[in-house]
N, C-alpha and C positions, 0 to 999 in steps of 0.2 A: 657612161656605159659601164656595166658590171656583169660579171658572171655570178649567178647564184647557184650554189650546189646544195642539194638536199642531203643532209647527213642522216645515216641510218645504221642500225645494227651496233655491233660491239666496237671496242676501242681500235683494233687493228683496221677494221673497215673505215672507221672515221678518219684515221690517219691517211689512208689512200685517197679518200674523197677530198680531204683538205689539200693534200699535196697536188692533186689534179687541178683544183681550183686555183691555188696560188701560182703554179707553174704556168698555167694557161693565161692567167692575168698578166704575169711578168712578160711572157712571150709577146702578148698582143697589146701591151701598154694600156691595160684597162684595170678597173677595180674588181675585187671579188668579195662575195658575202656568203655567209653560212646560214642555211635554213635549218634550225634546230627544233622546229615545231613538232616534229615526229616524236620527240622525247616527252611531250606532254601526254602522249597516249601509251608509249611503250613502257614495259617493265624494265627494259634495258636503259642504263643511264647515259647521259651525255658526259663524256670524260675528257674531251680535248683540253680542258683548262688545267689539267695537271702539267701541261707544257706551257712554254713561253710563246704561245701562238699569237697571231694577230686576231684580236677578238672583234671581228667584223660580222655582225649579225643582221640578217635581213629582217626588215619590219614586216608586220602582218600585211600591210598593203602591197608589199613587193612580192609576196608569195601568192601563186595562183590560187584562186578561191577554192577550187576543187581539191587542192592539196591540203588545205587547212580546215576543211569541213569535218566536224567531229560528230559521228553518229551516236545516238543515245543508247542504242543496243548493238553492240559490236558483232554478236553472233548473227542476228537477223539481218543487220544492215550491211554486213561484210560484202556479200556478193553484189548487192545493189550499188553500193559505194564504188566498188571496183568497175562496174559497168559505166557509171557516170564519169569517173575519172578517165577511163579509156576513151570515152566519146570526146570529152573536152580536150584531152591531150592531143587527139588527132587534129583538132581545129586550131591548136596553138602551134604555129610554125616556129616559135621560139622556145619550145620545150623539147629537150632530147631525153629519151629514156634508153639507157643501155640495154641492148638485147643479146650481147655476147661478151665474154671475158676477153676476147681477142682484142689486140691493139688496133685502134681505128685512127689512122693518121689525120683524117679530116677534123677530128675533134681538137687537135692541138691549136687550131686557129679560130675557134669560135668566139664571138663577143656578143655581149647583151643577150645571153641565153639563160634559161633555167634548166638545170641538168640533174638527173637522178640516175645513180648506178653505183658501181663499186670501183671501177677503174683500177683493177688490181694488177697493173703492170708498170714497172718503173720506167718504161719507155715514155710515159706521159710526162715525167718530171725529171728525167736523168739530167737534162741540161741545167737544171736549177737545184740540184741535189744539195749543194753547200748551203744555200739559203734555206731550204726546207728542213734540213737536219738542224740548223741553228734554231728554227722555230720549235723543233721537238727536243728542246732542252728541258729536263724535268724541273718543275717549278720549286718543289719542296726538297730539302735535304733528307737523306735517309736517317732513321732513328731506331733505337732499340736493336732488336734482333737483325733487322735489315742492314744496319750499319756494321755489325759484326760480320755478317755474311759478305758484305761488300769488301771489307778488308781482306778476308780470305780469298775471295775471288780475284782481287787485284794482285795478290802475292803469290799465286800459284798458276800452274798451266791449266786454268779452269776451262771446263767444257760444259755448256748447258745442254740438257736433254729434255725436250718437251714431249710428254706423252699425253695426248688429248683423247679422252674417251667420252664420258658424260654424254653431251648432246649428239655426238657422232654415232651413238648407238641407238638413237631414238628416231621415230617417224621415218622419213624418206632418206635421212642422212647416210645410213649404211649403204644404200644403193647409189647414192651420189658421191659423197666424200670418200666412203670406205673408211677402214680403220687399219692403221699400220700394225703389222704383226710383231710379236716379241722377237721373232727371228730377224726381221728388218732392223730393229734397234741394236740387237746383238752384233749384226754385221757392221752397223755404223760405228759401234764402240770398238770393234777390232780394227776398223780402218783408222780411227783416231789413234789407237795405241801404236799402230805401225807408222804414224807420222809425227807424233808428239811425245816428247820425253816426259815421263811421270805425269800423265794427265790426271786431273782431279775432276770427277764427274758431279755435277750439281743437277739433281733431278727435279723437275717441275711437272706436276700432274693434278688433274681433278679426280684421280683414283689412286691416291698414293699407297693404299693398303695393297692393292694388286701389284703396284711397282715393287714394293718391298718383298713381296713373295717371289718375285722372279729376278731381281737384280741385287747383287751384294754391293753395297755402296756406303760410303761414309756420310754423304750429305743428301738428305731429302728435305726440300724446301716446301713446307706446308703451312707457314705462318701468315700468309697473306690471303685473306678471304673477302668475298663480296666487294664492298666499295674500295677495299685496299688491294684488290687483286692486280692492279696496274704495277704495284711494286715489283711483281715477278718479271715484268717486261724490263724494268730498270736493271735488275740483277742479271737477266739473260744478256742484255746489251753490254754489260761490263765484262762478261766472260770472254776469254781469249778466243774460243772457238764455239761453234753451235751445231747441234744436231737438232733439227727442227721437224715438227709435225707438218702435215698439210693443213696449216692453220695460219691465218693472217697474224695472229698474236705473236707466235714465236718467229714468224717470218719478219715482222717489224722489229722484233728485238734483235735479230741477227743483222738486219739492215742498219740499225743504230750502232752496232759494234764498230768501234773506231780502230781496232787492230788492223794495221795494213797487211799482216800476214795471216789473217784469219782463215780458217777452214770452215766452210759451211756444208754440212751433209744434209741434203734434202731428198724427199721421195721422187723417184723418176716419174711416177704417176700421181699427179696432184689430185685428180679425181679419177673415179672408176673408168670414165670414158676418155680420160687424158685430153680433154678439149682445152685445157688451160695451160698449155706448154709455155706460153709467154710469161707466166707470172712467177716462175721459180727464180729466186734471186741470184745475182752474181757477186763474187765468185762462188762456186758451189761444186760439190761432188754429187752426182745423182746416182742413187741405187734403188 
């Protein structure tokens, strides 16, 4: 028996999905496999192999047919494909689709199921955190500018600050995720200054020009782009403390932070509706 989890979206989400699958498999003494077929269609890359993960991939035959069917015309076929998938998923009693970000205790004991969702709460894998963090060891050593930055991060009272704008300002994201204000970040910086001696702030952002206009800082990290953007997560994880956006990327970076005295400052409202209160990491200060 094995649990097969469908991987989707960006790196932070892939990490949650992997953690859910491995923890559930360990808890129930079964195997787990990863369905990465979605990345044959997505412009988003499959990225988990930057880590020392268990590379257990589901074969084509193990993935439900309605999940791996590829339409020839995505625009015209999108609605029809969705209808077909919904119909067959309803008939498949061993397919679970997450319909809420809230922790669902019953999912911790499933076996021999195909699951798709985001599973963005550490409650799903808290009991196996040590094993999962071991899997999320970065595979390649840092080089060049990242190596120099890492040395500075390790020898100072470093604080990562993640400011995500980009896609959070497009489509429906402003109404769902929202966008953290400059005032929120300045309040978080002042909190850190009241708790940490001589903090050095390392800024990470997809809109660095705007960051430079509003924050006076020594270190702006803008050298990791596109396929190398995961290097930012490694640098975040090595900082002593973290100010995170309402984003799975910086949230995972803060989670990987091994400093036992780390301070994590996270937004009190993870989404506009605040429906995802379970997902803010511990320990943290919410503002």
